[in-house]
The first five atom37 places (N, CA, C, CB, O) and aatype in JSON, in Angstrom:
{
  "aatype": [12, 15, 11, 9, 19, 10, 0, 15, 14, 9, 6, 6, 9, 19, 0, 13, 13, 0, 7, 7, 14, 15, 1, 3, 0, 9, 0, 15, 13, 1, 10, 15, 11, 3, 0, 5, 6, 18, 9, 15, 16, 10, 10, 3, 11, 15, 1, 15, 7, 16, 10, 16, 15, 3, 6, 3, 1, 6, 10, 3, 1, 19, 12, 0, 10, 2, 6, 19, 9, 15, 10, 9, 5, 0, 1, 0, 1, 0, 0, 2, 0, 8, 14, 10, 16, 14, 15, 16, 14, 0, 2, 10, 14, 7, 0],
  "atom_mask": [
    [1, 1, 1, 1, 1],
    [1, 1, 1, 1, 1],
    [1, 1, 1, 1, 1],
    [1, 1, 1, 1, 1],
    [1, 1, 1, 1, 1],
    [1, 1, 1, 1, 1],
    [1, 1, 1, 1, 1],
    [1, 1, 1, 1, 1],
    [1, 1, 1, 1, 1],
    [1, 1, 1, 1, 1],
    [1, 1, 1, 1, 1],
    [1, 1, 1, 1, 1],
    [1, 1, 1, 1, 1],
    [1, 1, 1, 1, 1],
    [1, 1, 1, 1, 1],
    [1, 1, 1, 1, 1],
    [1, 1, 1, 1, 1],
    [1, 1, 1, 1, 1],
    [1, 1, 1, 0, 1],
    [1, 1, 1, 0, 1],
    [1, 1, 1, 1, 1],
    [1, 1, 1, 1, 1],
    [1, 1, 1, 1, 1],
    [1, 1, 1, 1, 1],
    [1, 1, 1, 1, 1],
    [1, 1, 1, 1, 1],
    [1, 1, 1, 1, 1],
    [1, 1, 1, 1, 1],
    [1, 1, 1, 1, 1],
    [1, 1, 1, 1, 1],
    [1, 1, 1, 1, 1],
    [1, 1, 1, 1, 1],
    [1, 1, 1, 1, 1],
    [1, 1, 1, 1, 1],
    [1, 1, 1, 1, 1],
    [1, 1, 1, 1, 1],
    [1, 1, 1, 1, 1],
    [1, 1, 1, 1, 1],
    [1, 1, 1, 1, 1],
    [1, 1, 1, 1, 1],
    [1, 1, 1, 1, 1],
    [1, 1, 1, 1, 1],
    [1, 1, 1, 1, 1],
    [1, 1, 1, 1, 1],
    [1, 1, 1, 1, 1],
    [1, 1, 1, 1, 1],
    [1, 1, 1, 1, 1],
    [1, 1, 1, 1, 1],
    [1, 1, 1, 0, 1],
    [1, 1, 1, 1, 1],
    [1, 1, 1, 1, 1],
    [1, 1, 1, 1, 1],
    [1, 1, 1, 1, 1],
    [1, 1, 1, 1, 1],
    [1, 1, 1, 1, 1],
    [1, 1, 1, 1, 1],
    [1, 1, 1, 1, 1],
    [1, 1, 1, 1, 1],
    [1, 1, 1, 1, 1],
    [1, 1, 1, 1, 1],
    [1, 1, 1, 1, 1],
    [1, 1, 1, 1, 1],
    [1, 1, 1, 1, 1],
    [1, 1, 1, 1, 1],
    [1, 1, 1, 1, 1],
    [1, 1, 1, 1, 1],
    [1, 1, 1, 1, 1],
    [1, 1, 1, 1, 1],
    [1, 1, 1, 1, 1],
    [1, 1, 1, 1, 1],
    [1, 1, 1, 1, 1],
    [1, 1, 1, 1, 1],
    [1, 1, 1, 1, 1],
    [1, 1, 1, 1, 1],
    [1, 1, 1, 1, 1],
    [1, 1, 1, 1, 1],
    [1, 1, 1, 1, 1],
    [1, 1, 1, 1, 1],
    [1, 1, 1, 1, 1],
    [1, 1, 1, 1, 1],
    [1, 1, 1, 1, 1],
    [1, 1, 1, 1, 1],
    [1, 1, 1, 1, 1],
    [1, 1, 1, 1, 1],
    [1, 1, 1, 1, 1],
    [1, 1, 1, 1, 1],
    [1, 1, 1, 1, 1],
    [1, 1, 1, 1, 1],
    [1, 1, 1, 1, 1],
    [1, 1, 1, 1, 1],
    [1, 1, 1, 1, 1],
    [1, 1, 1, 1, 1],
    [1, 1, 1, 1, 1],
    [1, 1, 1, 0, 1],
    [1, 1, 1, 1, 1]
  ],
  "atom_positions": [
    [[1.4, 10.74, -25.71], [2.5, 10.88, -24.9], [2.6, 10.33, -23.71], [2.72, 11.96, -24.73], [2.43, 11.31, -22.98]],
    [[2.81, 9.17, -22.84], [3.08, 8.91, -21.88], [3.43, 9.46, -20.42], [3.58, 8.51, -22.26], [4.65, 9.61, -20.51]],
    [[3.1, 9.8, -19.31], [3.65, 10.46, -18.6], [4.59, 9.57, -17.87], [2.8, 11.17, -17.94], [4.26, 8.4, -17.65]],
    [[6.22, 10.21, -17.33], [7.28, 9.52, -16.69], [6.59, 9.51, -15.11], [8.89, 10.36, -16.9], [6.02, 10.43, -14.52]],
    [[6.8, 8.49, -14.79], [6.54, 8.4, -13.32], [7.95, 8.42, -12.87], [5.66, 7.06, -12.79], [8.75, 7.72, -13.49]],
    [[8.46, 9.35, -11.6], [9.79, 9.45, -11.03], [10.11, 8.15, -10.07], [9.88, 10.83, -10.2], [11.18, 7.55, -10.03]],
    [[9.03, 7.91, -9.38], [9.23, 6.61, -8.27], [8.42, 5.88, -8.81], [8.91, 6.73, -6.65], [7.36, 6.33, -9.24]],
    [[8.8, 4.43, -8.9], [8.07, 2.9, -8.82], [6.64, 3.44, -7.83], [9.32, 1.4, -7.82], [6.51, 4.48, -7.19]],
    [[5.91, 2.56, -7.97], [4.63, 2.57, -6.95], [5.24, 1.95, -5.91], [3.19, 1.76, -7.4], [5.05, 2.35, -4.76]],
    [[6.01, 0.96, -6.16], [7.11, 0.15, -4.68], [7.33, 1.08, -4.08], [8.7, -0.63, -4.87], [6.77, 1.42, -3.04]],
    [[8.65, 1.92, -4.96], [9.41, 2.57, -4.19], [8.29, 3.47, -3.44], [10.56, 3.28, -4.98], [8.3, 3.5, -2.21]],
    [[7.52, 4.07, -4.04], [6.5, 5.23, -3.23], [5.94, 4.54, -1.78], [4.91, 5.65, -4.33], [5.8, 5.13, -0.71]],
    [[5.67, 3.09, -2.08], [5.21, 2.29, -0.45], [6.28, 2.5, 0.51], [5.0, 0.45, -0.49], [6.21, 3.14, 1.56]],
    [[7.2, 1.93, 0.08], [8.73, 1.89, 0.83], [8.7, 3.23, 1.45], [10.21, 1.71, -0.26], [8.28, 3.27, 2.61]],
    [[9.1, 4.45, 0.83], [9.0, 5.38, 1.29], [8.07, 5.74, 2.05], [9.12, 5.92, 0.65], [8.48, 6.41, 2.99]],
    [[6.93, 5.57, 2.03], [5.77, 5.94, 2.87], [6.03, 5.01, 4.5], [4.17, 5.41, 1.89], [5.99, 5.54, 5.61]],
    [[6.19, 4.08, 4.32], [6.47, 3.48, 5.34], [7.63, 3.52, 5.9], [6.22, 2.53, 5.2], [7.49, 3.29, 7.1]],
    [[8.88, 3.72, 5.57], [10.21, 4.15, 5.96], [9.97, 5.24, 6.73], [11.16, 4.46, 4.87], [10.49, 5.24, 7.84]],
    [[9.21, 6.28, 6.37], [8.89, 7.38, 7.16], [7.96, 7.0, 8.39], [0.0, 0.0, 0.0], [7.43, 7.96, 8.94]],
    [[7.69, 5.74, 8.9], [7.11, 5.77, 10.17], [5.78, 6.56, 10.28], [0.0, 0.0, 0.0], [5.63, 7.58, 10.95]],
    [[4.79, 5.9, 9.49], [3.67, 6.94, 9.42], [2.5, 6.38, 10.71], [2.9, 6.93, 7.6], [2.3, 5.29, 11.25]],
    [[2.01, 7.51, 10.83], [1.1, 7.3, 12.05], [-0.3, 6.22, 11.57], [0.5, 9.02, 12.59], [-0.53, 5.98, 10.38]],
    [[-1.08, 5.7, 12.64], [-1.97, 4.8, 12.12], [-3.1, 5.32, 11.35], [-2.42, 4.06, 13.09], [-3.69, 4.44, 10.72]],
    [[-3.54, 6.49, 11.24], [-4.12, 7.41, 10.74], [-3.46, 7.57, 9.21], [-4.03, 8.57, 11.69], [-3.97, 7.06, 8.21]],
    [[-2.5, 8.2, 9.21], [-1.67, 8.11, 7.76], [-1.71, 6.66, 7.07], [0.01, 8.47, 8.02], [-1.76, 6.47, 5.85]],
    [[-1.69, 5.91, 7.83], [-1.73, 4.45, 7.15], [-3.38, 4.25, 6.66], [-1.2, 3.09, 8.43], [-3.72, 4.03, 5.5]],
    [[-4.07, 4.33, 7.52], [-5.13, 4.05, 7.32], [-6.04, 4.73, 5.99], [-5.53, 4.24, 8.49], [-7.13, 4.4, 5.53]],
    [[-5.08, 5.83, 5.6], [-5.75, 6.85, 4.52], [-4.53, 6.8, 3.35], [-6.06, 8.67, 5.25], [-4.5, 7.62, 2.43]],
    [[-3.71, 5.91, 3.49], [-2.48, 6.09, 2.61], [-3.37, 5.79, 1.13], [-0.99, 4.83, 3.04], [-4.47, 5.24, 1.0]],
    [[-2.63, 6.25, 0.27], [-3.02, 6.21, -1.25], [-1.91, 6.59, -2.07], [-4.2, 7.16, -1.6], [-1.28, 7.64, -1.99]],
    [[-1.75, 5.76, -2.76], [-0.25, 5.91, -4.02], [-0.79, 7.29, -4.74], [-0.05, 4.23, -5.59], [-1.96, 7.66, -4.63]],
    [[0.12, 7.95, -5.44], [-0.03, 9.34, -5.71], [-0.89, 9.0, -7.28], [1.68, 10.31, -5.75], [-1.01, 7.85, -7.72]],
    [[-1.38, 10.15, -7.9], [-2.29, 9.74, -8.85], [-1.23, 9.0, -9.96], [-3.24, 11.08, -9.45], [-1.43, 7.92, -10.52]],
    [[-0.11, 9.81, -10.11], [0.6, 9.43, -11.42], [1.13, 7.74, -11.03], [2.09, 10.7, -11.8], [1.51, 7.01, -11.94]],
    [[1.09, 7.28, -9.63], [1.66, 5.91, -9.6], [0.14, 4.75, -9.56], [2.81, 5.8, -8.0], [0.13, 3.52, -9.53]],
    [[-1.05, 5.76, -9.57], [-1.94, 4.9, -9.85], [-2.69, 4.87, -11.29], [-2.75, 5.04, -8.85], [-3.62, 4.14, -11.63]],
    [[-2.04, 5.89, -12.04], [-2.39, 5.96, -13.73], [-1.12, 4.85, -14.54], [-2.14, 8.01, -14.42], [-1.14, 4.23, -15.6]],
    [[-0.21, 4.96, -13.55], [1.17, 3.77, -14.08], [0.16, 2.64, -13.77], [3.05, 3.65, -12.93], [-0.57, 2.55, -14.76]],
    [[-0.18, 1.75, -12.86], [-0.54, 0.58, -12.33], [-2.02, 0.59, -13.05], [-0.43, 0.52, -10.62], [-2.49, -0.55, -13.07]],
    [[-2.87, 1.54, -13.63], [-3.88, 1.38, -14.65], [-3.6, 0.87, -16.05], [-4.43, 2.55, -14.8], [-4.37, 0.05, -16.55]],
    [[-2.37, 1.41, -16.83], [-1.83, 1.58, -17.54], [-1.04, -0.16, -17.78], [-1.2, 2.88, -17.2], [-1.01, -0.77, -18.85]],
    [[-0.56, -0.58, -16.62], [-0.05, -1.96, -16.54], [-1.47, -3.19, -16.73], [0.81, -2.06, -14.88], [-1.36, -4.24, -17.37]],
    [[-2.67, -2.76, -16.04], [-3.41, -3.26, -16.07], [-4.31, -3.73, -17.38], [-3.71, -2.75, -15.31], [-4.89, -4.8, -17.59]],
    [[-4.22, -2.52, -18.19], [-4.83, -2.35, -19.03], [-3.59, -3.06, -20.39], [-5.36, -0.77, -18.91], [-3.95, -3.31, -21.54]],
    [[-2.5, -3.23, -19.99], [-1.61, -3.82, -21.21], [-1.66, -5.11, -20.82], [-0.02, -3.29, -21.43], [-1.34, -5.96, -21.65]],
    [[-2.03, -5.51, -19.57], [-2.39, -6.81, -19.29], [-3.55, -7.39, -19.47], [-2.2, -7.0, -18.27], [-3.62, -8.61, -19.36]],
    [[-4.13, -6.98, -19.63], [-5.68, -6.9, -20.04], [-5.59, -7.32, -21.76], [-6.43, -5.06, -19.71], [-6.38, -8.16, -22.19]],
    [[-4.71, -6.75, -22.58], [-4.79, -6.83, -23.95], [-3.59, -7.69, -24.54], [-4.83, -5.43, -24.5], [-3.4, -7.88, -25.74]],
    [[-2.76, -8.21, -23.42], [-1.62, -9.0, -23.76], [-0.38, -8.34, -24.06], [0.0, 0.0, 0.0], [0.53, -8.98, -24.58]],
    [[-0.25, -7.04, -23.78], [0.85, -6.63, -24.35], [2.22, -6.15, -23.36], [0.33, -5.58, -25.18], [3.18, -5.46, -23.73]],
    [[1.97, -6.74, -22.02], [2.73, -6.53, -21.06], [4.0, -7.22, -21.53], [2.15, -6.94, -19.8], [4.01, -8.27, -22.18]],
    [[5.38, -6.33, -21.01], [6.83, -7.56, -20.81], [6.9, -7.92, -19.83], [8.27, -7.24, -20.96], [6.39, -7.52, -18.78]],
    [[7.72, -8.95, -20.13], [7.98, -9.67, -18.76], [8.41, -8.85, -17.73], [8.97, -10.72, -18.83], [8.09, -9.36, -16.66]],
    [[8.98, -7.83, -17.59], [9.65, -6.79, -16.45], [8.1, -6.28, -15.88], [10.85, -5.24, -17.25], [7.76, -6.41, -14.71]],
    [[7.35, -5.75, -16.84], [5.95, -5.18, -16.43], [5.31, -6.02, -15.67], [5.06, -4.87, -17.51], [4.88, -5.62, -14.59]],
    [[5.13, -7.18, -16.03], [4.4, -8.45, -15.45], [4.77, -8.71, -14.11], [4.7, -9.73, -16.22], [3.96, -8.89, -13.2]],
    [[6.35, -8.72, -13.98], [6.45, -8.82, -12.57], [5.96, -7.89, -11.76], [7.57, -8.93, -12.23], [5.3, -7.97, -10.73]],
    [[6.45, -6.86, -12.46], [5.8, -5.54, -11.47], [4.91, -5.3, -11.04], [5.71, -4.57, -11.73], [4.78, -4.79, -9.93]],
    [[3.85, -5.68, -12.0], [2.3, -5.78, -11.34], [2.13, -6.95, -10.84], [1.09, -5.6, -12.28], [1.07, -7.08, -10.22]],
    [[2.89, -7.96, -10.9], [2.53, -9.06, -9.69], [2.82, -8.67, -8.37], [3.3, -10.37, -9.82], [2.04, -8.89, -7.44]],
    [[4.09, -8.0, -8.22], [4.61, -7.31, -6.79], [3.62, -6.57, -6.45], [5.93, -6.38, -6.79], [2.85, -6.97, -5.57]],
    [[3.43, -5.41, -7.05], [2.6, -4.3, -6.84], [0.75, -5.0, -6.44], [2.79, -3.26, -8.47], [0.13, -4.52, -5.49]],
    [[0.27, -5.87, -7.12], [-1.06, -6.48, -6.56], [-0.75, -7.21, -5.63], [-1.9, -7.25, -7.42], [-1.72, -7.61, -4.99]],
    [[0.54, -7.67, -5.19], [0.84, -8.68, -3.93], [1.08, -7.42, -2.7], [2.53, -9.89, -4.24], [0.54, -7.54, -1.6]],
    [[1.71, -6.54, -2.94], [1.6, -5.46, -1.91], [0.46, -4.7, -1.46], [2.31, -4.6, -2.24], [0.23, -4.22, -0.35]],
    [[-0.49, -4.7, -2.94], [-1.91, -3.73, -2.59], [-2.79, -4.77, -1.24], [-3.22, -3.55, -4.48], [-3.5, -4.41, -0.3]],
    [[-2.32, -6.2, -1.68], [-2.99, -6.94, -0.9], [-2.64, -6.82, 0.72], [-2.8, -8.21, -1.43], [-3.59, -6.82, 1.51]],
    [[-1.51, -6.74, 1.12], [-0.93, -6.4, 2.48], [-0.79, -5.24, 2.67], [0.2, -6.87, 2.77], [-0.2, -5.05, 3.73]],
    [[-1.1, -4.18, 2.05], [-1.65, -3.0, 2.65], [-2.81, -2.92, 3.2], [-1.68, -2.13, 1.91], [-3.06, -2.42, 4.3]],
    [[-3.82, -3.58, 2.23], [-5.11, -3.04, 2.64], [-5.36, -3.68, 4.21], [-6.34, -3.52, 1.47], [-5.93, -3.15, 5.17]],
    [[-4.57, -5.35, 4.05], [-4.73, -5.71, 5.56], [-4.19, -4.8, 6.62], [-4.09, -6.96, 5.8], [-4.88, -4.31, 7.51]],
    [[-2.74, -4.62, 6.42], [-2.67, -3.45, 7.1], [-3.29, -1.94, 7.63], [-2.05, -3.34, 6.7], [-3.21, -1.38, 8.73]],
    [[-3.77, -1.65, 6.69], [-4.9, -0.8, 6.84], [-6.06, -1.23, 7.58], [-5.32, -0.48, 5.66], [-6.11, -0.54, 8.6]],
    [[-6.72, -1.81, 7.56], [-7.71, -2.79, 7.87], [-7.44, -2.54, 9.59], [-7.38, -4.52, 7.1], [-8.17, -2.16, 10.51]],
    [[-6.03, -2.96, 9.5], [-5.97, -3.46, 11.26], [-5.73, -1.9, 11.95], [-4.27, -4.82, 11.76], [-6.12, -1.53, 13.06]],
    [[-4.94, -1.11, 10.93], [-4.82, 0.32, 11.33], [-6.05, 1.03, 11.8], [-4.31, 1.06, 10.22], [-6.08, 1.75, 12.79]],
    [[-7.06, 0.76, 11.01], [-8.63, 1.39, 11.18], [-9.28, 0.76, 12.39], [-9.68, 1.04, 9.82], [-10.09, 1.46, 13.01]],
    [[-9.03, -0.46, 12.81], [-9.74, -1.15, 13.88], [-8.8, -0.7, 14.95], [-9.94, -2.81, 13.72], [-9.34, -0.43, 16.03]],
    [[-8.01, -0.62, 14.9], [-6.96, 0.07, 16.43], [-7.6, 1.44, 16.5], [-4.83, 0.33, 16.16], [-7.96, 1.91, 17.58]],
    [[-7.75, 2.14, 15.26], [-8.12, 3.78, 15.65], [-9.51, 3.68, 16.46], [-8.39, 4.91, 14.09], [-9.74, 4.42, 17.42]],
    [[-10.45, 2.67, 15.98], [-11.64, 2.31, 16.26], [-11.94, 1.83, 18.04], [-11.86, 1.19, 15.18], [-12.72, 2.14, 18.94]],
    [[-10.85, 0.95, 17.84], [-11.21, 0.38, 19.41], [-9.77, 0.25, 20.42], [-11.97, -1.42, 19.24], [-9.49, -0.8, 21.0]],
    [[-8.69, 1.87, 20.54], [-8.0, 1.55, 21.2], [-7.73, 1.09, 22.36], [-7.71, 1.97, 21.08], [-8.54, 1.15, 23.29]],
    [[-6.37, 0.48, 22.48], [-6.15, -0.26, 23.89], [-6.39, 1.2, 24.84], [-4.29, -1.16, 24.11], [-6.23, 2.32, 24.38]],
    [[-6.79, 0.92, 26.18], [-6.68, 1.68, 27.12], [-6.01, 1.08, 28.28], [-7.82, 2.14, 27.35], [-5.72, -0.12, 28.17]],
    [[-5.72, 1.62, 29.29], [-5.03, 1.34, 30.36], [-5.57, 0.07, 31.23], [-4.98, 2.56, 31.1], [-4.85, -0.53, 32.02]],
    [[-6.97, -0.26, 30.99], [-8.02, -1.44, 31.54], [-7.53, -2.54, 30.78], [-9.76, -1.2, 31.26], [-7.41, -3.65, 31.28]],
    [[-7.25, -2.28, 29.59], [-7.23, -3.61, 28.96], [-6.38, -4.61, 29.28], [-7.08, -3.51, 27.77], [-5.21, -4.27, 29.46]],
    [[-6.77, -6.17, 29.43], [-5.53, -6.93, 29.87], [-3.98, -6.53, 29.1], [-5.89, -8.52, 29.56], [-2.96, -6.27, 29.73]],
    [[-4.07, -6.56, 27.95], [-3.08, -6.99, 26.73], [-2.39, -5.73, 27.16], [-3.68, -7.18, 24.9], [-1.31, -5.9, 26.6]],
    [[-2.26, -4.32, 27.92], [-1.6, -3.57, 28.72], [-1.56, -3.58, 30.11], [-1.87, -2.63, 28.44], [-1.7, -2.55, 30.78]],
    [[-1.34, -4.83, 30.63], [-1.16, -5.14, 32.13], [-0.27, -5.98, 32.01], [-2.3, -5.65, 32.96], [-0.27, -7.04, 31.38]],
    [[0.82, -5.34, 32.88], [2.06, -5.81, 33.22], [1.78, -7.84, 33.54], [2.61, -4.7, 34.79], [1.01, -8.34, 34.35]],
    [[2.49, -8.38, 32.81], [2.42, -9.96, 32.36], [1.61, -10.49, 31.48], [0.0, 0.0, 0.0], [1.56, -11.71, 31.32]],
    [[0.89, -9.66, 30.81], [-0.31, -10.13, 29.91], [0.4, -10.48, 28.71], [-1.53, -9.0, 29.61], [-0.21, -10.92, 27.74]]
  ]
}
């Protein structure tokens, strides 16, 4: 019997970012175990050719969001590793 996911992975992502997370939270963001299992199920169905058209669209959206989130996380990690300081030109008036 398959598990029921209360929120779709996309809804989970939206809820996370809507909460105004810190850079640290963004850098360490992971979908819930249930959402990860659901995506694994979609990937398995994709490999076996048994995805419905709705599932195929959802998987495409989730994979695209995954790429965007990975880029956002990389920037958050970089910003945490090299935070701007008051002497950084980008923080100076007129910069």
